[in-house]
N, C-alpha and C positions, 0 to 999 in steps of 0.2 A: 907592509907587515911579509913575516915569510908567511910560509904553510903552516908552521907549526905556531903563530901568533895569530894565523888569522883561523886555526882551529880551536887558541883556546878564547878567543873572540865569540866565536859561533858557540862556545858551548856555558861564558859567561852571560852570551842575552837570555840561554833556557836554564837560569840558575832556579835552582828548585824552590818553590813560591816565586814564583816572578815570573813577568814579561814586558810584552814590547807595548807601548802607549804610540799609535798611530793617528800621530799631530801634524798629518802628510797633509792635508787638504790642499787641495790647487783654488786659485786663486775663483775660478765660476763654484767651485762644491762647497768652500767656506759664506761665500754670500748663498746657498741657500740654506746655510745654516744659522744664519744672521736676521737671512729673511724672515726663518721661522720663531723668533724674538723680536723683530723691529728694529734690528738694529739695521745700520750701512754702514759694510765693507770697507772701510778704511783702512790704510793699512796701520797707520794709529791703534785701531780699534780689535784687529788682527795681533798684533806684538801685544798689546792690553792682556787679550783674550788669553794666548796661548805660555802668560807669564804668572797670569793668575794659576793656571793647572803646576805649570814645571816649579814654582815655590810652594807645594801643599805640604804641609810637614806630611814625612814620616810617608809621600810615597818611594823613594826609596826601597824601602823593605818590602814592594811587594812591581818595581815599574824597574826591570832595568837595562832599557834603553829607550830612546826614543825618534820615531822617524820622524824630519824634519823637515819642509818645504821648501825650496829654494832659497823664498825672499824668508822667509826662519831664522833655516845656519849662520844669515846676515847681519842678522835684527839682536841688539841689545836687551836688558831688562833694562829697569826705568833707574837702576843704578849703575849704568855705563857696564855691566860685561857681558859679552856677548852670552848667547844662549850655549853655541855647546862647551863656552867654559864654568856655566853657572849647572848644566850637567853631567859637565863629568866631577866637577865639584864637587858633587853628592851622591860619586859612586856612578851613574848615569851614563851609559855609551848613545853620544850621540849619532842618528844615522839618518841618510839623507837620498827621498824619490828621487828616482835620476829617469823613468821617461816622459818623453812627450801624450803622455795622452792613446787610447783607443782610439783609431779614423777608422773611416767607413770602408770595407772591404772594396774595390773598383771587381764590379762583374759578381761580388757575394753578396746579394740584398740577407739583410740581418745581422752580419756579420762584422764581427771587428778585425783589424791588429793592431798590434801596440808599436809605437812608432817612436826615435829618439838614438835611434845607435849611430848617428851622424855625431863627427866628433865626444864620444860620451869620452873617451882613455881622458881627451883635454879636460875634460870638465872634475870628474873623478878624481886628477891628479888636486886642481882647481879645492874638490871639495876636501881632501885630506886635508891637504892645508890649514883649512879653517874646521876642521876638528872633527870631520863626520870618518866614520871606522867602518860601517855600514851601508847598505845602501836597498833599496827595493825599487822590482818593476815589475807592476801588474800586466797580465792579461785578461780577458774577461773573455768566454766561452757562451755561448745562448743554449739556448734549450727552446724548441720550438718543431715545428713539423717542417723534417729532411734538414733541421741542426740538431745540431753543427756538422758543418761538413768533414773531410777528412782532414782536408786541402786548409780549411781554416785549423783545426786544432794543431796540423803543422808546421805553419806560417808559425802563428805563435810562440809554436814551442823551441822551432828552433832560433826567433827571438830571443827568447829568456833561456838559451844557452849561449848566446852568442855574447850576450849583458854579463852572465855568468862570468864566463872564462874573461872577457872585458875588465871589472872586476877585479876577478884575482893576478890579473896580470900589474891591478893597478895598488894591489896589495888591500883590499876591499871586500870586505865580505857581505858575498852577494846573498840574498830573501830572493828566493823564485817563486811568485803570485801567480798561478793560472786559477784564477776564480769562475769558475761555473754559475753561473749566476742564476740564485732562486727567481723570479722572475717566472713568472707563468702558470701553468697551473697541473705540467705536472707531475708523477708521483717519486715516490722515494726512491723505491727499486731504479725507476728510468735516472733521477739522480745517481744512487747507486752505476749504475751501465757508463753514465757520459765521462762519470770522475773519473774512471776506472781508465778507460780509456787515454784520454786527457793525461793523465798519470804517465802512464806507459809509455805516449811519447816523450814526452818531455825527460824523461829519466835516458832515455834511449838516445834522447840527440844530446842532455847533461853528457854522457860517459862520449857518445863521438865530438861533442865539444873538448875534452880530455879535462873538462873540467874536479877539480879535485874537491868530492862529498863531505868528508868531515870538516873542510872551511864555507859550511851553505849553509842553507836552515830554507825551509817549505814552510811560506806562509797559502795554502789548500781553502777551499769553502768544508765546513762539515758537509756531509751526505744526509740531505734533510727533502720533503718534501718543498713542493715550489710551492710559493705564498698562495694564489689560487686554487690550490688541492682538494678540493672538496676533504681530505681524511688526511689530517697533519699528525706527522708519527709524533710516535712518543718519544720521552727521552731517553731510554732503556734502546728503543730502534732506532733512535741516531745513532747514539753512539759505538751500538753493537753494527750497521750499517757503512760505518763509517772507520772503523778500526780493521771490519774487513776489508774494507779499498785498501786502508794504505799496508796491511800486511800484505796483496799483491802487489804492489806497485811502487815502493819507499825502501830502497836499497836500505839497509841495516846500518849502513857507516855513516848516514845521514846524522848528526848529532839532536835536531831537533827538530819539532811541528809547533809553528805559531799561527793558528786556525786564524781566521779573519772573522768577522761576525757579518757579514753579509748581507746587512740588514734587518738579522735580528732584534728582537725585543731584550734589552738592555742582562734581564733577568733568565731569560732564555738560552742568552748566545754561554751567559756562566753556567748554568745547570745543563747543558749538552758535553761545555769540556770535562766538570765532575765527574758524568758518568763514564764519560773515557777516562777517566782517570781513577776510580773505581773499579777497574777492571785486570789490572796487575798486573805485572810487571810487561813493559814493551821491551825493543833497541830502541826510542828513541825518547827523545822528551816531549811531553805535550804540553806546549804551552800555548800562550794568548799573546795577539794583536790587535788587539781590537780599539778602531778612533768609533763610531759612535756608543761603542757600546758600555766605554766607559765614558763616556764626556757628554754623552745629551742630558743627562740628570743635574752637572755642572753646568753643562751651558743656560740651562734654564729658571738654575738656583740666580744665576750670576744677571741675568738680562741687561747687559750691557751695562752695570753702574756698580761705583764699588766702594758704594756701603753693601754692595752685595759680594766683596768676595770672600769673608768667613764661611759665608749659607755655601756660597756655589764648593769653595774648597773641600769642607765638610761631606758634601755628593758624593764629590768626587774622591777624596778621603774611603768612602765608601765604599766604592764599584770599584779601585785599586782590592781592597780589605778582601771583597767578596773574587774577585776574578784571584787576587793572588793564594784564598783558600782551593779553589776550584782545583788549582794544582795539584795537591794533595787528595782531591776526593771528600773533603771535610766541606764543601759549600753546604748549608740547607738554608729551606724557607726563613727558618728563626732570624740569621744574621739578614734578614729582610723587615721582619719585623719588627727585629729590638731598633733597628734604623728610626 
């Protein structure tokens, strides 16, 4: 893709009312999900689960793109249609997770750096042939005593920028995901401080690597209280702190911000996005790129049984509809009660 084509793809992914489904769980992660419903994580079960999600009626009204795992990008539906083709035929853009995971950072206890740059150009060229039009790379930053270190932030920001530059060399839109984890007892002010620092370094590195920002998307955490913090910030506080952080750090030529849910409950992630979109005009589209927050109810309803597909798809359709409404700032609790 040329620069104008990459920008058009990035903007299509944040079309008003729509967002991204993150269905790119690695093999260990999807095993944990299946363990929660007492289902063995076989290739066929993984394929059937993703097919159930991708063939849900009406999701193209709320889902603009799907991030796939390497295995899923190569799989077919039960009718023999490759998943990227199935999605494209529904007007949904296929994407691919390309990092090799966050690994322990040598000499920096408690911190991680994401790997996967070796051979990335060749892999991206193959993924493009298979139908992927955008990619995702996730870095993780931990808040704790003495953490994060400046070196950890720098190392992950540098890797994100190199990944983004390589993606654009191959005509693939990069989603840049620097996730400040919500694990821990820190308060919202500490999350805001760290997220501001991380995003500042990430955008400095993207600029240094000559990444074309209109052909990118940002996938950040929301600024929220740590999971075990005694005081959990409310919806308006989260919305205000997150927007304040983004206004300090994210250039206006970035087309959109697609938030991760980061372990939040489905309703909380939806309410927080809704709160931000009610705050008025901003230079970027504010959307979602949710995994668990879109899938959890559907996974539980499915339970690995083909006779539960209808109920599972109904649950998935409902969550997609709620997230789509949050893109307009029109999500309400009444939508949950009605369902």
